[in-house]
PAVEXLO-641948 format. One record per residue (C-alpha): residue in three letters; x, y, z; residue number from 1. Coordinates in nm, 4 decimals, m for minus. Layout:
<atoms>
ATOM ala X Y Z NUM
...
</atoms>
This chain:
<atoms>
ATOM met 5.5737 m23.6232 3.4122 1
ATOM ser 5.6672 m23.2614 3.3553 2
ATOM cys 5.9673 m23.3039 3.6030 3
ATOM leu 6.0796 m23.6136 3.4068 4
ATOM arg 6.0577 m23.4215 3.0703 5
ATOM ser 6.2521 m23.1396 3.2191 6
ATOM leu 6.5144 m23.3765 3.3474 7
ATOM glu 6.5314 m23.5501 3.0067 8
ATOM tyr 6.5637 m23.2100 2.8382 9
ATOM trp 6.8598 m23.1120 3.0610 10
ATOM val 7.0431 m23.4529 3.0113 11
ATOM lys 7.0055 m23.4180 2.6355 12
ATOM lys 7.1271 m23.0505 2.6545 13
ATOM met 7.4342 m23.1551 2.8336 14
ATOM ala 7.5044 m23.4601 2.6231 15
ATOM asp 7.4981 m23.2353 2.3142 16
ATOM lys 7.7702 m23.0094 2.4548 17
ATOM lys 8.1174 m23.1274 2.3528 18
ATOM gly 8.2766 m22.9310 2.6377 19
ATOM phe 8.0643 m23.1282 2.8929 20
ATOM val 8.2165 m23.4585 2.8051 21
ATOM glu 8.5661 m23.3177 2.7658 22
ATOM asn 8.5531 m23.1667 3.1124 23
ATOM leu 8.4776 m23.5106 3.2531 24
ATOM trp 8.7988 m23.6703 3.1286 25
ATOM lys 8.9883 m23.5226 2.8374 26
ATOM asn 9.0013 m23.1762 2.9941 27
ATOM asn 8.9514 m23.2765 3.3450 28
ATOM pro 9.0529 m22.9983 3.5923 29
ATOM val 9.2493 m23.2405 3.8151 30
ATOM leu 9.3867 m23.4876 3.5794 31
ATOM val 9.4859 m23.2470 3.2951 32
ATOM gln 9.4923 m22.8982 3.4479 33
ATOM ile 9.6194 m23.0127 3.7983 34
ATOM leu 9.3825 m22.7767 3.9839 35
ATOM gly 9.2081 m22.8134 4.3185 36
ATOM ile 9.4795 m23.0312 4.4614 37
ATOM cys 9.4470 m22.9192 4.8301 38
ATOM ser 9.1081 m23.0586 4.8820 39
ATOM val 9.1950 m23.3723 4.6743 40
ATOM leu 9.4728 m23.4525 4.9183 41
ATOM ala 9.2902 m23.3528 5.2291 42
ATOM val 8.9381 m23.5126 5.2169 43
ATOM thr 8.9814 m23.8304 5.0157 44
ATOM asn 9.0372 m24.0973 5.2864 45
ATOM asp 8.6567 m24.1439 5.3380 46
ATOM leu 8.4050 m24.1886 5.0566 47
ATOM ile 8.1212 m24.0349 5.2451 48
ATOM asn 8.3040 m23.7042 5.3195 49
ATOM thr 8.4581 m23.7108 4.9632 50
ATOM ser 8.1019 m23.7547 4.8091 51
ATOM ile 7.9704 m23.4568 5.0167 52
ATOM met 8.2661 m23.2442 4.9112 53
ATOM ala 8.2112 m23.3373 4.5423 54
ATOM ile 7.8418 m23.2577 4.5527 55
ATOM gly 7.9132 m22.9261 4.7221 56
ATOM leu 8.1712 m22.8292 4.4546 57
ATOM val 7.9351 m22.9217 4.1706 58
ATOM phe 7.6697 m22.7018 4.3323 59
ATOM val 7.9039 m22.4104 4.3844 60
ATOM thr 8.0778 m22.4381 4.0377 61
ATOM gly 7.7583 m22.4681 3.8439 62
ATOM leu 7.5641 m22.1813 4.0140 63
ATOM ser 7.8702 m21.9613 4.0324 64
ATOM ser 7.9316 m21.9909 3.6592 65
ATOM leu 7.5533 m21.9278 3.5979 66
ATOM thr 7.5534 m21.6137 3.8121 67
ATOM val 7.8770 m21.4802 3.6856 68
ATOM ser 7.7478 m21.5236 3.3168 69
ATOM phe 7.4165 m21.3424 3.4078 70
ATOM leu 7.6090 m21.0445 3.5468 71
ATOM arg 7.8973 m21.0369 3.2971 72
ATOM asn 7.7616 m20.7426 3.0960 73
ATOM arg 7.6875 m20.5487 3.4154 74
ATOM thr 8.0175 m20.5995 3.5960 75
ATOM pro 8.3011 m20.3493 3.5455 76
ATOM arg 8.5997 m20.5377 3.4309 77
ATOM asn 8.8347 m20.3793 3.6849 78
ATOM val 8.6363 m20.5262 3.9692 79
ATOM arg 8.5214 m20.8419 3.8014 80
ATOM met 8.7360 m21.0838 3.9934 81
ATOM ile 8.6186 m20.9308 4.3251 82
ATOM ile 8.2586 m20.9817 4.2179 83
ATOM gln 8.3340 m21.3374 4.1112 84
ATOM val 8.4888 m21.4056 4.4639 85
ATOM leu 8.1742 m21.2556 4.6358 86
ATOM ile 7.9436 m21.4801 4.4193 87
ATOM ile 8.1458 m21.7909 4.4874 88
ATOM ala 8.1613 m21.7078 4.8641 89
ATOM ser 7.7872 m21.6782 4.8762 90
ATOM tyr 7.7223 m22.0283 4.7479 91
ATOM val 7.9968 m22.1709 4.9734 92
ATOM val 7.8386 m22.0135 5.2758 93
ATOM met 7.5082 m22.1869 5.1706 94
ATOM val 7.6807 m22.5236 5.1434 95
ATOM asp 7.8731 m22.4677 5.4797 96
ATOM thr 7.5544 m22.3680 5.6650 97
ATOM phe 7.3588 m22.6625 5.5248 98
ATOM leu 7.6299 m22.9044 5.6400 99
ATOM lys 7.6536 m22.7458 5.9881 100
ATOM ala 7.2744 m22.7613 6.0334 101
ATOM tyr 7.1947 m23.1051 5.8793 102
ATOM leu 7.5260 m23.2917 5.8707 103
ATOM pro 7.7368 m23.1746 6.1688 104
ATOM asp 7.9553 m23.4817 6.1762 105
ATOM val 8.0485 m23.4471 5.8126 106
ATOM ser 8.1039 m23.0672 5.8641 107
ATOM arg 8.3451 m23.1369 6.1452 108
ATOM ala 8.5268 m23.3975 5.9448 109
ATOM leu 8.5748 m23.1629 5.6491 110
ATOM gly 8.6726 m22.8853 5.8741 111
ATOM pro 8.8059 m22.5787 5.6924 112
ATOM tyr 8.8153 m22.7330 5.3507 113
ATOM val 8.4529 m22.6556 5.2864 114
ATOM gly 8.5335 m22.2819 5.3271 115
ATOM leu 8.8344 m22.3175 5.1089 116
ATOM ile 8.6081 m22.4040 4.8177 117
ATOM ile 8.6077 m22.0295 4.7743 118
ATOM thr 8.9668 m22.0283 4.6645 119
ATOM asn 8.9420 m22.3461 4.4602 120
ATOM cys 9.1121 m22.2756 4.1247 121
ATOM ile 8.8571 m22.4863 3.9353 122
ATOM ile 8.5741 m22.2527 4.0220 123
ATOM met 8.7645 m21.9268 3.9741 124
ATOM gly 8.9180 m22.0600 3.6498 125
ATOM arg 8.5827 m22.1551 3.4906 126
ATOM ala 8.4249 m21.8205 3.6103 127
ATOM glu 8.6998 m21.6193 3.4574 128
ATOM ala 8.7898 m21.8351 3.1539 129
ATOM tyr 8.4346 m21.9330 3.0449 130
ATOM ala 8.1448 m21.7824 3.2249 131
ATOM gln 8.2765 m21.4245 3.1817 132
ATOM ser 8.2421 m21.4592 2.8052 133
ATOM his 7.9590 m21.7148 2.7453 134
ATOM gly 7.5858 m21.7307 2.7936 135
ATOM pro 7.4213 m21.8412 3.1135 136
ATOM met 7.3165 m22.1900 2.9931 137
ATOM asp 7.6579 m22.2843 2.8347 138
ATOM ser 7.8298 m22.1461 3.1498 139
ATOM phe 7.6089 m22.3526 3.3855 140
ATOM ile 7.6804 m22.6620 3.1898 141
ATOM asp 8.0473 m22.5999 3.1800 142
ATOM gly 8.0511 m22.5304 3.5475 143
ATOM val 7.8575 m22.8519 3.6369 144
ATOM ser 8.0808 m23.0672 3.4062 145
ATOM ser 8.3929 m22.9312 3.5640 146
ATOM gly 8.2581 m23.0059 3.9059 147
ATOM ile 8.1563 m23.3533 3.8130 148
ATOM gly 8.5084 m23.4124 3.6515 149
ATOM tyr 8.6660 m23.3100 3.9915 150
ATOM gly 8.4145 m23.5226 4.1821 151
ATOM leu 8.4951 m23.8336 3.9698 152
ATOM val 8.8734 m23.8047 4.0408 153
ATOM ile 8.8391 m23.7509 4.4173 154
ATOM leu 8.5940 m24.0397 4.4363 155
ATOM met 8.8412 m24.2644 4.2623 156
ATOM ile 9.1124 m24.1652 4.4929 157
ATOM ala 8.8765 m24.2023 4.8043 158
ATOM phe 8.7808 m24.5455 4.6877 159
ATOM val 9.1316 m24.6800 4.6890 160
ATOM arg 9.2303 m24.5054 5.0090 161
ATOM glu 8.9355 m24.6177 5.2139 162
ATOM leu 8.9370 m24.9679 5.0833 163
ATOM leu 9.3077 m25.0237 5.1487 164
ATOM gly 9.3153 m24.7981 5.4641 165
ATOM phe 9.0060 m24.9017 5.6403 166
ATOM gly 8.8988 m25.2164 5.4498 167
ATOM ser 8.5584 m25.0648 5.3826 168
ATOM ile 8.3563 m24.8760 5.1225 169
ATOM tyr 8.1118 m24.6069 5.2426 170
ATOM gly 8.1776 m24.7388 5.5999 171
ATOM val 8.0703 m25.1085 5.5071 172
ATOM arg 8.3481 m25.3510 5.5767 173
ATOM leu 8.4437 m25.5517 5.2715 174
ATOM leu 8.7784 m25.6955 5.3584 175
ATOM pro 8.8002 m25.9784 5.6150 176
ATOM glu 8.8679 m25.8757 5.9698 177
ATOM thr 9.1885 m26.0707 5.9688 178
ATOM ser 9.3255 m25.8828 5.6671 179
ATOM thr 9.5906 m25.6186 5.7174 180
ATOM thr 9.5040 m25.2541 5.6286 181
ATOM trp 9.7526 m25.0035 5.5093 182
ATOM thr 9.7788 m24.7267 5.7747 183
ATOM ile 9.9623 m24.5085 5.5177 184
ATOM met 9.6596 m24.5090 5.3013 185
ATOM ile 9.4601 m24.2942 5.5498 186
ATOM met 9.7298 m24.0405 5.5810 187
ATOM pro 9.7560 m23.7405 5.3398 188
ATOM pro 10.0843 m23.8423 5.1738 189
ATOM ser 9.9044 m24.1421 5.0201 190
ATOM ala 9.6764 m23.9228 4.8237 191
ATOM phe 9.9815 m23.8029 4.6277 192
ATOM phe 10.0730 m24.1590 4.5215 193
ATOM val 9.7119 m24.2552 4.4267 194
ATOM met 9.6444 m23.9327 4.2387 195
ATOM ala 9.9764 m23.9683 4.0565 196
ATOM leu 9.8806 m24.3235 3.9459 197
ATOM ile 9.5421 m24.2139 3.8308 198
ATOM ile 9.6804 m23.9184 3.6369 199
ATOM trp 9.9457 m24.1587 3.4696 200
ATOM ile 9.6720 m24.4079 3.3719 201
ATOM ala 9.4392 m24.1333 3.2491 202
ATOM arg 9.7005 m23.9401 3.0361 203
ATOM thr 9.8793 m24.2365 2.8810 204
ATOM pro 9.6387 m24.2697 2.5878 205
ATOM phe 9.6778 m23.8979 2.5078 206
ATOM asn 10.0629 m23.9239 2.5045 207
ATOM lys 10.0781 m24.2000 2.2481 208
ATOM lys 10.2278 m24.0794 1.9105 209
ATOM pro 10.0414 m24.1420 1.5932 210
ATOM gly 10.1448 m24.4706 1.4232 211
ATOM lys 10.2812 m24.6235 1.7406 212
ATOM arg 10.1216 m24.9026 1.9336 213
</atoms>
């Protein structure tokens, strides 16, 4: 019961934060800020691999922002970005080691893109722009919401690419065996087209001028 109450507390805490909701859509790091594009294009042809990447980035972004916030008053400003990279790298190594130990097939499929989480602009951006000047709790929520926003986008892209490219969702065949799949959808260039379509759909409501329908 205590675990459920703690979970309920955290959910309410996040729901009360305006920034949490905005990072999911209106201020989404991929749709609006166009950050983290490399991994979006590289790992989104398979929903299983994409889900692991999304969970890993939420883990790293949330805990990195939390740690940076805890240390912000003890970190000299002239070396703060070096410290941020070291913090992020520490959490990325944890994720990479876990995948190699328990999910070796996924680790091989993701290849170097797990390690490249260290240079992901979303994590560095939230650490520098938010965690460096806000409290630990707010920074953690901001990091988690940014990671979830990123995850939602790559999952949408992966859903379209896997369904049209392999005819399956999470490895389960949905389209008839006689149906024709699109080979281009499992190739990196297709991610450009799918992502552009999602960005266009997502940003259209915000581009409407007042008074026009």
